N, C-alpha and C positions, 0 to 999 in steps of 0.2 A: 203528367210530365213531372209534376213536383213531388210525386210520392216516392222518387228514388231517394237514395241516401244522400244527406246533405253533407257539406264539409264538416269538419271537426269543430265542436263548440256551437253549431248551429242546429235549428230545428225547424222543419217545415210546419206551417199552420194550415196548409192545402193538400188534402188528400184525393181530390177528385181527379178523374180522368180528363184533364183539360184539352186533350186532343181530339176528343170524340164527343162530349157533351155539347148541347146547344151553346152558341156564342154568348147568348144572354145569361145563361148560368155560369159562364166562364168569368164574365165581367162581375157577377155577383160573389162568386167564390173569391176572386182576387180583390174584391172591395174597391172597384174603381169605377168612375164615371167618364164616358168617352170624351165629354165636353170639357172636363176639368184636369183629367189625368191625375198624376200623384203629385202630393205637395213635395217640396224639397226634403223636409224632415222625414216624411214617410219613405222617400226613396233612400236617404241614408240609413234609416232603420232596416229596411229590406236588404240593402247592400251588405249590412253587417250580419244579417241573418242568412242569406244565401250565398254570400262570396261574389267576388267580381266575375263579370261576363267575360271570362278568359280561360284559357287552358293552362292548368297549373302543372308545371314540370319540375321534378326534383333535379336540381343541378348537381352534376358531378364534378369535383374539383379536378384540375390538371393533374395533381399529385396522386390522385385515387386512379385515373385513368392509366397513368404511367405505371403505377404499382400493379395494377391489375394484369398488365402484359407480362410481369415477372412471377405471376402465380399460376399454378396448375402442376399437375403430376410431371409432365415433361420438363417444364420450367425449373421445377425443384430438383429434378434429377440433374439437369444441366448445371444448376447452381452448385449442388452437392459436388459434382465432379470438379468444378473450378475450385471450390474450397479445399478438397482433398488434395488437388494438385498443388495449392499454395502451401498447405501444411507440410507436404513432404518435399517442398522446395523445387518442384517442377515448373519453373516459371514459363518456360516456352509453352508447355502443355496448357497452363493457366491462361496464357495470352490468347491462344488459339481458341480454347473453349470460350473464353469471355468474348472474344470477336464474334464468334457464331451466335451467341446469346443475344448480343446488342444488335447484331444484323438482322436477327429474326424480329426481335422486338421493333426496331426501326421500321421494318417493312410493314408490320401490322399497324403501327401507328400512322404511317403514311396513307395506308388504305382507309383507316378510319377517318382520317382527316379529309380524305377526298370524297367520301361518303356524306352526303348531306343529311343532316338530322331531320327525320320525318315529322317529329312534332313541331320543330321550329317552322318547317314549311307549312304544315298545317295552319299554324298561327297566322301566317301571312295571308290566308284565305279569309280571316275574319275582318269584318268592317271596322275601320277606324273611328269614324263618327257616325252619329245617328241623329235624327230629327224626332225629338220627343216632346210630349205635352207635359210641361211641369208647371205647377202653380197657375193653371188656367191659360197658359200661352205656349206656343210652339218655341223650342229651344234647341240649339245645336249642342248636344253632349258628347262626351267620350263614350264610344260604344261599351267599354269595359265597366262603365257605371250603371248600364241598364240593369233593371230587376224585373222579376215577374210582377205583372199589373201595370207596367209602364205603357202608355199609348205612344205609338210611334207612327211615323208616315214613310212609306216606301215609294219611289217613283223610278222612272227610266234611269238605267245606268248605275243604280245603287246596289250594293250588296246587303242582303237581308241581314240585319245585325244580331238577330236572336231567333229562336223558334217563336213564330207568332201565329195568330188566328186573326183573320180578316174581319173587320166589324163594320167597315163602311167603304163606300167607292163603287165605281162601275166594274172595274176588272184590273188584273194585272197579269201579263205574260211573264213566267218565271222560268228561267234556264237553271235547272237543277241536275243537269246531266252529270256533272262532276261528283254529285252525292248519291244519285239513285241510279245512274246509268241510262236514263231515258234519252233517246236521240233527238227529241224535239222539246222546245219549251212548253210548259204546261200553264194552262190558263186557270187563274184562281179568282174566285168570286166571294162574296160575304159567307163566311163560316168556314171557308177552307183554311187549311195550315200552310205556312211556308217555312222552310228550313233555313237556319242560320248558315251563311256562306253562299247561299244561292244568289244569283244575278237577276235584277229585274230588267226585262227586255222592252216591255210596253207597259203603258198604264200607270195609274196611281191609286193607292188605296190606304186607308188608316187601319192599323192593326193593334192588338194588344199582345204584350210579351207573355208567353207562357212557360218559357224555358230558358236558361242562361248557363253559360259556361259548359262544364262537363255534363250538365243535364240536357243538353240539346242533342238533336240528331247528329249534329257535327261533333259535338264533344264526345258522345258515345263512340263515333268512329275513331277519334284520337285516343280513347281509353283502350280500344282494341288494338290499336297500333303499338301503344305503350307496352301492353301485355303480351303482344305476339312475339314470335320468334322461334326457330327450331334449332336444336343443337347440331353442329356440323358433325357428319359421320366421320369425316376425316379426323377431326379431334378425338372422337371416341376410338377410332381405330389406334391412333397414335398412343392413346393411354393403354389400351390393350396390349399393344406390342411392346411398349415400354415395361409395363408390368410384367409381361411374359419373360422378357429378357432379364429383368431385375431379379425376379424370383429364382430363375435358373442360376444366375451369378452368385446371389446370396447363398444358395444351398450348396453349390460347388465351393464356394469360398470356406464356407464352415466345415465342409468335409475336409478340405485341404488343411485348414488350420488344426483340426482335431488330429489329423495324421501326424502332422509336423510336431505339434506339441507332444503327442504321445511318444514319437521317435525320440525327440530330444530329452524328455524328462525320463521315461521309463526304459526305453532301450538304450540310448547313449548315455543317460544320466549326466547330461551336460546342458544346462540351462541358464542363461543369463539375459540381462536387460537387452543386450545388443541383439540376441536371437529373437527377442519378442519384437523389437523394433523393425528388425529385418523382415520378419513375417508380416507384421502389420503394413509395412511400406509396400511389399509385394502384393498383398491382398487389396489394398487401396488402389494401386495402379491397375490391377485386374478388373476392379469394379468400375474404374474410370473407363477402361477400354470396352466394358460391356454396355455402358450407357449410350444410347443412340443419339449423341449430342448434335449430330448433323441432321437428324431426321426432320425436325420442324423446318430448318432451313432448306433442305431438299424439297420438301412438300411446298414451302412458300415460293421458292424460286420457279419451281415447275409450273405452279398455277400463275405466277405473275408473268411467265413468258407466254402462257396461254392467253392471259388477259391482253397481252401486247398483240397476239395474233388475232385475237377476236375484235380488237379495236380496229383493225384493218378491214373487218367485215362490217364496220359501222355499228359495233355493239361495246358499250362501255361497262366494264366490270367494276362494281363498287364494293363488292365482297368477295374476296379470293376463294372462300369455301364454296361458294355457289358454282363454281367451274366443276369442282369434283363431284358435287351434288347432281349436277345436270346429267353426268354419266349414267347415274342410276334411275333417273326419272322415268316412270312408266305412265303417267297420267299428266297430260297438260290441259289445264283449265284455261280457256281462251275468252276474253272479253270479246263481244261481237262488234258492236259499233266502232268503226275506226280502225278495227284490228282484222277482223275477218271480212269486213265490208268497207266501203269507202267513205262512210259517214257524209255521203253527198246525195241527198234525194235526187232522184231521177224520174222523168215522165216516160211511161210506156205509151204505146199508141193509144190515142184517145177512143173511147167507146162513144160514138156519135148517137145522138137521140133525135134532135130536130136540126142539128147542124149538117152541113153538106161537106165540109172540108176540115180535116184534123188540124191544119195550121191556123184555120180561121177560128176554131174552138180554143186553141192555145193562146191566139192573139187576144181573144176576149178575155181570157183568164189573166194574161199579162197585164191588159189595161186595168184590171181590177187589183193589181198589185202596186206596191211601192218599193222600188230597189233600194231607197235611201234607208229603209228600216232594216235592211240586211237580214229580214226574215227568211228562214230556211226554205218554207214553201214558195214564198214569192221568188226568191232566187232560183229555185228549181224550174219554176213555170216560165220565167223570163229567159233562162238558159235554153229551154226546149225550142224556143223560136229559131227557125232557120236563118232568118234575117232579123236581128234585133234593132237594126237601124230604122225599120218601119215604124217603131214606136215614136220616132221624132215626128212623124206625120200627123199625129194625133195631139189634140191639146185637152189636157186633163183640167176640167173646172173644179172638181171637188172630188175629194177621196175621204171615205169613211173607213177607218181601220177596223180590224176584226173586233167584233162585239161578242163576248161570250153568251149574251142573251140570244142574239139572232143567229150566232155562229157563222157569220160571214163577213167578207169585205166588200165594199161597193165603191164605184166611181162613176162620176158623170163626165162624159168626154164628148168632144166633137171630131168627126172625121175630116179628111182632107177637103171635102166638099162643103164643110160647115155644118153638116147635119149632126143634131145632138141625140144621144141615147145613153142609157145607163146599163152599166156591166156589173156583174157580181159573181163571186166565186165563194164556196164554203162547204160545209157538210152536206152531203148529198141530200139527207132527208130535210135540212132547212131550205135547200134550193127547191125540192119538190113541193114543201108546203108554200113556198113563195110562188112558184110557177102554176101550181094547181093543174097539172096535166091530167089525161084521162087515167082511169083506174089501170088499164093495161100498161101505160107508160110508167105509172108509178110502181106497179109490180115489177116491171122490167128493171127499173133502177134499183129496187129493192133486192132483187136476185143477183144483179151485177155486183152491187156493194158486197153481198155475202159471198160471192165467188171470189172477189178480189181479197177480202179478208181471209178466206181459207187458204189463199196462197201468199198470205203475209203482206199483202199491199194495202195501202191507204188508199181512200177514194176522194175526189174532189169534184163537187157539181159546178157547172158553169151555165149562166143564163143571161139573157139580154133583153132589155125592154126599150122600144122605140117610141112609146107613148108616155114617157116620163113616169114609169113605174105602174101603170094601170094594169097592163098585161105584160106577161113575161114569156119568153121562149127558152125552154130547157135545152141548150145545145148539145150537152153531152157530159160524159164522166171522164175525168182525168186519172188514170191509175198512177200512183206514186210509190216508189220503193226506194231502200238503200241497197244498191247492188253490191254483190261480193266483189272483193279485190280480185285482180286477174290472176295473182299468184296464190291465192289462198288455197284453192283445190288441190293444187300440186304440193304445196306445203303439207297440207293434212295427209295426203297420200304417202308422202315420203316419211313423215313422221310415223304413220301406221307401219310402214315397211320396217323402221327401226324399233318396233315394239312399243310405241308410245301411243296411247290412246287419247284423243283430243275430245274434250267436253266443253261445250259451249255455255257461256255465262252471260246473261243480258238482263238490262231492266226493262226491255221491250215486252210486248204482249206475246203470249205463247204462240199464236199464230204466226207472227212474223219470225220468231225464231225457229219454228218447224220448217217454214219455207226456205229460209236462208240455210239450214241444216241439209235440206233436200238438195238444194242446188249445189252445195260443197261436198255432196257424197257422204255426209256424216249420217249417224243414226238419227232417227226422228222420235225417240222416246225423250221427249221434253218436259221437264216437270215444272209446273208454275209454283216457284218457291213460296210465294206469298200465301198460297193456299194450303201447301202441303206441310209447310213447317209451322209449328204452334208460334204464336206471337210472343210468348213469354219463354221461348226455349233458350236454354243456356247453351250458347255456341261451344263451350268447353265440355258439355255433357250431352251429347246428342243421343236420344233414345235409340234403342237397337232397330227398331222398324224404320226410323227415318235413315239410320246408316245404310241399311239394306237398300233403301230407295235411292240414296245418293249414289251407291256403288253401281246400281244397275243403270242408272240414267245416262243418256247420251248428252244431256244439256240441262240448262235451268233458265227459266223465264221469270220476269218479274221480281227479281232479286234485289235485296237491300244489302248494305255493308256487312250487317251481322250474319246474313245468309251465305255470303261469299266466304267469309271467315269461318263459319261453321262448316262449310263443304269441304274447305281445305283441311281443317282439323279432323273431320270425320274420315276423309280418305287416308290421312296420315295414321290415324288409329287402326285402320285396317292393313296397315303395313306398306302402303303405297308411298313412293317418293313423288311429290307433286310440284310441277312448275305451274306458276300462275301468271297471266299476262293481264295487264290493265293500264288505264291512263288516267282515272280520276281520284279524287279524294275518297270516293266510296270504295275504291279498290285497294287503298293503302293497307288496312289490316290484314286482308288476305295476302298481299304482296309480301309483307313482312313475315307473316306465319309460314308461308310456303317454303319448301326446300330451295327453290330457285325462283324468287319473284322477279318478274320481268316487266319493266315499264317500256310500253311501246312508243314510237314516234309521236311526239306532240303531247306526251303525257304531262300532268300538272306537276308542280315542283313537289307536292306531297307524295305523289305517286313515285316519282323518282327517288325522293328520300327514303322510301320504304322499300324500295326494289334493291336486288343484289345485281341485276343486269339490266342495263338501259340501252334500248335500241335507238339508234339516231335516223334509221332508214324506215320508211312506211312499210307496214305488213309484217308478216311472220317468217318470210323465207329465211332470214339470218338464223332463226331458231334451229333449224336443221344443221347449219354449219356450227353452231354452238354445241349441239349434242355430239357431232363428230369429234370436235376439238377437245371436249370433256371427256370423251371415251379414250382418246389418245393419251390425254393427260393421266386419266386413271390407270391405263397401262403401264405408263412410266413409273408412276407411284408404286403399283403393284410389284413390278419388277424390282425396284429398288429395295422394298420392304423384304421380299424373299431372299435376296441377296444378303441384306444386312443381318437378318435374323440367322440364316445359315452360316455365314462367315463368323458372327459373333459366338455361335455355339462351337464352331470349330476351334476358334482360339481358346475359349474357356475350358472346354474338355480336354484339348490337347495339353495345357498347362497343368490342369488338376491331374489327369491321369499318369502323365510322364512323372510328375512329382510323387504321386502315391506309389505307383508300381515300379518306376525305374529309379527313383531317387535322383532324377535329373531335372533341372530347370530349364525348359527348351528356350525361353526368350528372357533377355534381360529387361528391367523397366524401360531403359531408353528405347529398346526394339518395339516394345509395345506402343509406346507413344509415337515414334516414327511410323509404325505400320498403321496406327489410326489415322495419321495426317495423310499418308500415301493412299489410304482406302477411301477416306470420307471427302477430303477436300475436292480432289479432281472429279469424283464421282457425282458432284453437282452438275456436271456437264451431261448428265442423263436428262435434264430437263429440255435438252435440244434433240432427244433421240427420235428416230424414225420408229413410229408404232403403228401397228394395224388397228382398224376400227372395228369394234364389236358390232355385230348386226343385231344385238339385243341389249337392253338396259343391263348394267353391271354394277354390282354393289360389293361392299366389303363382306366377303364370307370368310370370317376369321377362322372357323375350323378348317375350312380348305386350305386357306392361306398358310396357316400355322403348321398343318399337316405336310404340305408340300415343303415348306421351309425346314421342317424337323428332319425329314427324310433326306433332303439335300445336306442338311448339316450333319446327320449321322454319317453318310457317305464321305463327305468332306473330312470329318474326323478320321476315318479309316484311311483316307488318302494321306492326311498329315502324318498320322501316327505310324502309318506303314513306312513312309520315307524316313521317319526318325529311327525306327528299328533297323532299316537298311543301312542308314548313317552308322549306327552303333556297331553293326556288323562289319562295315567297313573299317572303323576304328580298331577292330580286334585282329585284322589282317594286315600285315606290313605291305604285302605285294599291292593290295587294293588302296592302301594308304598312299603308295607311291603313285599309283595310276590316277586316282581321283584328287590327289593333293589335300586329302582330308586327314589331318594328324592330330588336332587338338579338339576338346569339347567345346572351346570357344568358336571354332570353325564349324562344329555341328550346330551350334546355335544360329550361326550365320545361314546355314543350309536351311534351317527350319524357317527363318525369318524370309528369305527369298522365296521359298515355297508357298508361304502364306500370303505374301504380296502378289505374286504371279499368279497363284492358284485362285486367289480371290477375284482378280480381275477377270480371268477366264471364266470363273464362276458367274460373273456378271453377264457375259455373253450368252450363257445358258439360261439365265432367269429372265432376260430382257424380252424374250418371245416365247409364246406357248408352241411354236413350230421348231423345228431344227435350227440351230444357231447358224447354220451355213445357207438358210433359206431367207428369201425377202420377208419383211423388209430388213435391210442391212443396217448396221450401226450408222448413226449420223457422224459426219466428220468432226464436229467438236467433241463427242464423246470418245471417237476412236483415237483421235490425236491426243486427248488428255490422258487416256490409259497408256497409249504409247509412250508419252513423256514420263510418266510415273514409273513405267517398267524400265525404261532406259536409265532412269535416276536410281532405281533399286538394284539394278545390275551393276552400275558403276559403284555405288556404295559398297556391294560385296566384292567387287573386283579391287577396288583401291582402299578399302578398309575405312571408309567414312562412318564413324559412330559404331561399326561393327568390326569383327575380325575378318581380314581378307580371306577369300577362298579362290580357287583357280578357275580359269574359264572352262576347262574341261568339265569340272563339277557343275558349273552354271548351265553348261549345255544339257547335261544329263537331267538336270532339275526341270529344265523347260521341257525336255522330252517327256519326263515322267508326268508333268502337269497336262501336256497336250493329249497324252493318252486318257488321262482321267477326265479331261474335259469331254471327250466323246461318251465315256461311261456315264457322266452326271447328266448329260443330255438324254440319254436313254431312260436313266432313273427318273428324271422329272416327268417325261412323257408316260412312262408307265404308272407312276404314282398318281398323275392327275387323272388318266383313265380309270385307275382303280377307284379313287375317291368319287369321280363323277359317276361311275357305273353304280356304286353303292348308293349314292345319292338318288339316282334315277330308279334304281331297283327298290329303294326304300318307299320312294313315293308310289311307285306301281303297287307295292305291297299294301299301302295305306288305302289306295284306291279300290283294291280288291276287297279289303276288309269292310270298307264303307259302302260298297256297291250293294244296293237292295237285292234280295233274293227273289 
């Protein structure tokens, strides 16, 4: 335990494996006597050497947290856009961009504050005080001052204050489910180890501390939590999309500047400072228009509304990006105890040996139980009685709690008639040894226990003595199991239909895991992680053969926290998006590392703090709702992204091409700013849109998305440039000028402005669904009304001359007719492009399969 790296400035003097060597050698290595303990001076010296028995966390200042939200590629682009707007004096534009930036940062900070810090919650699980032998006498000390070599005492109700080895005492029953996932308390005797943070349920023992702080089992879990975490795919997508648009904008801006400068200097031989400032101003405004300032806000609002929807399904989102990640999840690693099962031991029909009635056998076991101890086995036995009130008719004279040596409980009772006898229950072999039945009966018990173990059930032997323990009658065997939840099988089937594979992860034995998996209709290729994974395996660098094993497995039994973390990391390294469910401290590292960590109902604070999704209702059924909602959200974000990239390309190419080839500036700076507002601000209503649910996991496929966006953008450029050429043709014909009311270049700019605003929103109807835009699902009312309002505003601007030159209603009508025709064409273009891209992808995969197929 102490051969791990010590805190800076300290050095360990103990290199032995204190977890496994005999306890006498542990005491010798640590230089301590059980009767005396450490002296105060020695404890202080070791405290300086090994550090406090606490989890050390680097605190981040509030200023650093706030500053962090203003950093990153997209944030830098938005800030640059605001700065450019201020430099050229466009304060309205500066105000809008600044508002979008602050709104997005505020939303992220609110989410961060709502999410509980996982390490802080882990600290709450540590014992606050401990009983230690110092200077030859027992003292109550602060748990943080414990050091390796301290002699401590643990008893009923206490939290184990550090990793310890038992040195004296009868036994202790310790609940370490939150650490290891075992569903029942574990009985510890002299020589056994107990972990920091586990809870003593029965007994009292004296122990020696072998590990403190971050060198405990608990501390290693906390270090895994601190180092865990996956980068959001939505963030990476935003960076790639932003970079794509910026590169295009910069290249086009450079081309336009070069052409304008060449024309003014070489061709016109007329160049001045005002010309330079004019070019710079227009280029900066064009760059501002190209930056997707609203993209982070649209993403955040879409996911925030999804979080609100999930809250109605009794699922609380503590990390917004997890919603988007859930859409692409193709593997769900689920904890067994309490998630797939009820975490309530139940009795099956007793297997009678000498008994004649099942309820009589259960009654005998119940009399050998003590309900006040709240022991899981005792509770299950008593609950199996059809009439629990019958226990009131019996008088319990003496009760002997579970003894790890005899492996049974016992009680002396008197029946309603006053006759006394002794009852006992415990490990079947212990009961056989006590009752000494015939060889045939003993073999029957052995076979029965083996058969039950193969089905994942525990066995409990029951016996009774009517002559004060001289002879015993073995009444029968009680099968005990943790039954699956009623909705678990259906949930797993539904997840499988959605393309999500469910892998079970449990700290229980392999046989129990296999039987549970069989009952739930899951695969039964269950791997015993404690045997299959090397003890010293680095969870961040899993060997290839172990990776293959993890990927093929249907589930894992006998797992520890580092196993769960390693399983998630391994699956992620193979390209899988992984959701992980859990409820204990032992699950926290894996929950934080997973793409969508999910804390189930009744989870510990540490698990909730590490998770991105917190379920408040029992079971996993809400997971399917979360997957559906995530895929709807992903569809909304994808449709917005395609729309934004295509429209940005349309604006930038139209401005540059018309400036270079026609010598005409189609938009004024104020038009570009107004268009950005009319396009982006109302488009946030896409967060409310109706979207179909994908049948399979969906991810960010940037080549496909950018290909579709680029093709739609190309045809949109043709649409806009074509109308511009038609407008120029009208300007050259007096008769057409009179009919359309188009007489000046300023009105031509208004024509282009209205076409881009109207065509842009009609383009959104094309991008919002992979089907034809006139098929279901239809646009949601908020989105439709937001677009309708902006279109009416744009028409009124062009009709009454608000910020633009006024144009006739006849021309407005023709612009709309032109856009509607192109809307049909763009719908066809999208469908054909996606079919081509998808066909090439499928054909490529088939070609690779054919090449790799053995001859």
